[in-house]
Structure formats: C-alpha cells, structure tokens
C-alpha positions as CSV (number, residue, x, y, z in Angstrom):
1,X,6.7,-10.1,19.0
2,X,7.4,-13.7,17.9
3,X,4.0,-13.9,16.0
4,X,4.8,-10.9,13.8
5,X,8.4,-12.2,13.3
6,X,6.9,-15.6,12.2
7,X,4.4,-14.0,9.9
8,X,6.9,-11.9,8.3
9,X,9.1,-15.0,7.6
10,X,6.1,-16.7,6.1
11,X,5.5,-13.5,3.9
12,X,9.1,-13.6,2.7
13,X,8.6,-17.2,1.7
14,X,5.3,-16.5,-0.1
15,X,6.9,-13.6,-1.9
16,X,9.2,-16.0,-3.5
17,X,6.7,-18.6,-4.5
18,X,6.3,-19.4,-8.1
19,X,2.6,-19.9,-8.1
20,X,2.2,-16.5,-6.2
21,X,4.5,-14.5,-8.7
22,X,2.5,-16.0,-11.6
23,X,-1.0,-15.5,-10.1
24,X,-1.8,-19.1,-10.1
25,X,-4.8,-20.4,-8.2
26,X,-6.6,-17.0,-8.2
27,X,-9.4,-18.1,-10.3
28,X,-9.2,-15.2,-12.6
29,X,-9.1,-12.6,-9.6
30,X,-6.6,-9.8,-9.5
31,X,-3.5,-10.6,-7.5
32,X,-3.9,-8.0,-4.8
33,X,-3.0,-9.2,-1.3
34,X,-3.4,-7.7,2.1
35,X,-0.7,-8.4,4.9
36,X,-2.4,-7.1,8.0
37,X,-0.4,-6.3,11.2
38,X,-0.9,-4.7,14.5
39,X,-0.2,-1.1,14.3
40,X,2.2,-1.3,17.3
41,X,4.2,-3.7,15.1
42,X,5.0,-0.8,12.5
43,X,8.6,-0.4,13.1
44,X,9.1,-4.2,12.8
45,X,7.4,-4.2,9.6
46,X,9.4,-1.3,8.3
47,X,12.6,-3.0,9.2
48,X,11.5,-6.1,7.5
49,X,10.4,-4.2,4.3
50,X,13.9,-2.4,4.2
51,X,15.8,-5.7,4.7
52,X,13.9,-7.6,2.2
53,X,13.8,-4.9,-0.6
54,X,17.6,-4.6,-0.1
55,X,18.3,-8.5,0.0
56,X,19.7,-9.5,-3.4
57,X,19.1,-13.2,-2.6
58,X,15.3,-12.6,-2.4
59,X,13.9,-14.4,-5.6
60,X,11.4,-11.6,-6.6
61,X,11.9,-8.0,-7.5
62,X,10.2,-6.0,-5.0
63,X,9.1,-2.6,-6.1
64,X,8.2,-0.8,-2.8
65,X,6.0,2.3,-3.0
66,X,5.5,4.2,0.1
67,X,2.2,6.1,-0.2
68,X,3.1,8.9,2.1
69,X,6.3,9.7,0.2
70,X,4.2,9.6,-3.0
71,X,1.8,12.0,-1.3
72,X,4.6,14.4,-0.3
73,X,6.1,14.2,-3.8
74,X,2.5,15.1,-5.3
75,X,2.2,18.1,-3.0
76,X,5.9,19.2,-4.0
77,X,5.1,18.8,-7.9
78,X,1.9,20.8,-7.4
79,X,3.8,23.6,-5.5
80,X,1.6,23.5,-2.4
81,X,3.8,21.9,0.3
82,X,4.5,25.3,1.9
83,X,0.9,26.4,1.8
84,X,-0.8,23.5,3.5
85,X,-0.5,24.7,7.1
86,X,-1.6,28.1,6.1
87,X,-4.7,26.6,4.5
88,X,-5.5,24.5,7.4
89,X,-5.1,27.5,9.7
90,X,-7.2,29.8,7.8
91,X,-9.8,27.6,6.2
92,X,-9.9,24.6,8.7
93,X,-8.9,20.9,8.7
94,X,-11.8,19.7,6.7
95,X,-11.4,22.4,3.9
96,X,-7.6,21.6,3.6
97,X,-8.3,17.9,3.5
98,X,-10.9,18.1,0.8
99,X,-8.5,20.1,-1.2
100,X,-5.5,17.9,-0.7
101,X,-7.7,14.7,-1.7
102,X,-8.8,16.5,-4.8
103,X,-5.2,17.5,-5.7
104,X,-3.5,14.2,-4.8
105,X,-6.3,11.8,-6.3
106,X,-5.8,8.2,-7.1
107,X,-5.0,8.9,-10.6
108,X,-1.9,10.9,-9.5
109,X,-0.9,8.1,-6.9
110,X,-1.0,5.5,-9.7
111,X,0.9,7.6,-12.0
112,X,3.6,7.9,-9.5
113,X,3.7,4.2,-8.7
114,X,4.0,3.2,-12.4
115,X,7.2,2.0,-13.9
116,X,8.1,0.6,-17.3
117,X,8.3,-3.0,-18.1
118,X,6.4,-5.0,-15.5
119,X,7.7,-8.5,-15.7
120,X,7.1,-11.7,-14.1
121,X,8.9,-11.8,-10.7
122,X,7.9,-8.3,-9.9
123,X,5.9,-7.6,-6.8
124,X,4.4,-4.1,-6.1
125,X,4.8,-3.5,-2.2
126,X,2.6,-0.7,-1.0
127,X,3.7,0.8,2.5
128,X,3.0,3.9,4.2
129,X,-0.6,3.3,4.6
130,X,-1.2,4.5,8.0
131,X,1.2,7.5,7.4
132,X,-0.9,8.7,4.4
133,X,-4.2,8.6,6.2
134,X,-6.5,10.6,6.0
135,X,-5.2,12.0,2.7
136,X,-5.4,8.7,0.8
137,X,-7.7,5.7,1.5
138,X,-6.2,2.5,0.5
139,X,-9.6,1.0,-0.6
140,X,-10.1,3.7,-3.1
141,X,-6.5,3.4,-4.4
142,X,-6.7,-0.3,-4.8
143,X,-9.7,0.2,-7.3
144,X,-7.5,2.4,-9.4
145,X,-4.5,0.2,-9.3
146,X,-6.2,-2.9,-10.8
147,X,-6.1,-2.1,-14.4
148,X,-2.7,-0.6,-14.3
149,X,-1.0,-3.6,-12.3
150,X,-3.2,-6.5,-13.3
151,X,0.1,-8.2,-14.6
152,X,1.9,-8.4,-11.3
153,X,1.1,-9.2,-7.6
154,X,0.3,-6.2,-5.4
155,X,0.9,-6.5,-1.6
156,X,-0.3,-3.9,0.7
157,X,1.3,-3.7,4.1
158,X,-1.8,-2.8,6.2
159,X,-1.7,-1.7,9.9
160,X,-5.1,-3.0,10.8
161,X,-7.6,-5.8,9.9
162,X,-9.0,-7.1,6.7
163,X,-11.8,-9.6,7.0
164,X,-11.9,-10.5,3.4
165,X,-14.5,-7.7,2.6
166,X,-13.6,-4.8,4.9
167,X,-10.5,-2.9,5.7
168,X,-10.3,-1.4,9.2
169,X,-7.4,0.9,9.5
170,X,-5.6,0.9,12.9
171,X,-8.1,-1.8,14.0
172,X,-10.3,1.1,15.0
173,X,-11.7,3.3,12.2
174,X,-14.9,2.8,10.3
175,X,-14.3,-0.2,8.0
176,X,-14.2,0.5,4.2
177,X,-15.3,-2.2,1.8
178,X,-13.0,-3.9,-0.7
179,X,-13.6,-7.3,-1.7
180,X,-11.3,-8.2,-4.4
181,X,-8.0,-8.7,-2.3
182,X,-7.1,-11.8,-0.4
183,X,-5.3,-11.9,3.1
184,X,-1.7,-13.2,2.1
185,X,-1.0,-14.8,5.5
C-alpha cells in the first residue's frame, strides 16, 4: 500500500511541474503519459483522483474524464441503454459488443471529452479505463485524442502495465501497442 501512496504523491507533484504542464523536454512528442498501477489499488487511485480534482491548492486545472461515464452517456444519447441487455440475450455477447463499439466509437468519445478553451495549466486526466473495457480500448482512443488535445498534457490512469510500447490491461490481457506515450512515474 505504501508504494502506491508514494507513487501517487510523486504524481501529484509532477502534475504541478511547469515543465510537465508546458510539455518541455518531450522532443516534439505528444504529451501523453500513462500512470500504471496494480488493479487491486483501484479504490486508492479513485480516492486520489477525487481528492486531487477537488483540491483548490493544486497548481494545475485537472479535467477528469471517466471513460465509463462517457460510454454510458453515449448509450443514453443514442437511446440504446435499455436495449443492450436484450440484444445480448437475443443475439449474443459478441454481436452486442461489436454493435456497441461501432455506436460508441473513438470519435464520439473524443467529442464527449472536448471542452472549450484549452489553456496552459490544464491536464486531461482519463479514468475509468478498466470499467469501460471491452467497449473501448485505450490504445485506440489515444490515437484519436492526439490531434484534439495536442496542446495540453493527457494523463491516463491505467490499471495494468505499460512497458513504453505495449499496454497490458489488468496485467493479464493481450497487450496492445501504443508507442507515443510515456510512463509518468
């Protein structure tokens, strides 16, 4: 438990660092960072995020976007929330999943994350990665985010491992390649 608390303290410090907020030292790379943690630390991470977002003494403007809540919002907007269980029962899980992924695609997620007037000091904090699986895969979403959020840092709170090239959700699923991000801590 101490390890995750120490790492979260270091993350809090990093989020307020001027070089991080301005994207300095990245060699023209996009400012996307991954904070990996053990899946069993999920509740500690959620508590940290809630406290940090609400803390007015934090030097940056954290814009939290929970991908699972975004997914539910897309389903509500499309008027399909009440139909999902019936589709799965009638046509099977794979059919339901394929249709949901087509309905709630990367473009729709990015639209829901967008906000007006990005400014220096903003940090887009993506949460709910494990909750939204398998409906959304973060490696694919990060590709879609790059052009829309290239002016501010993006931090992904990731329950799993990232080796600098592959994301492995929950430390056990087949890794997905994404090479443009950095481990933040």
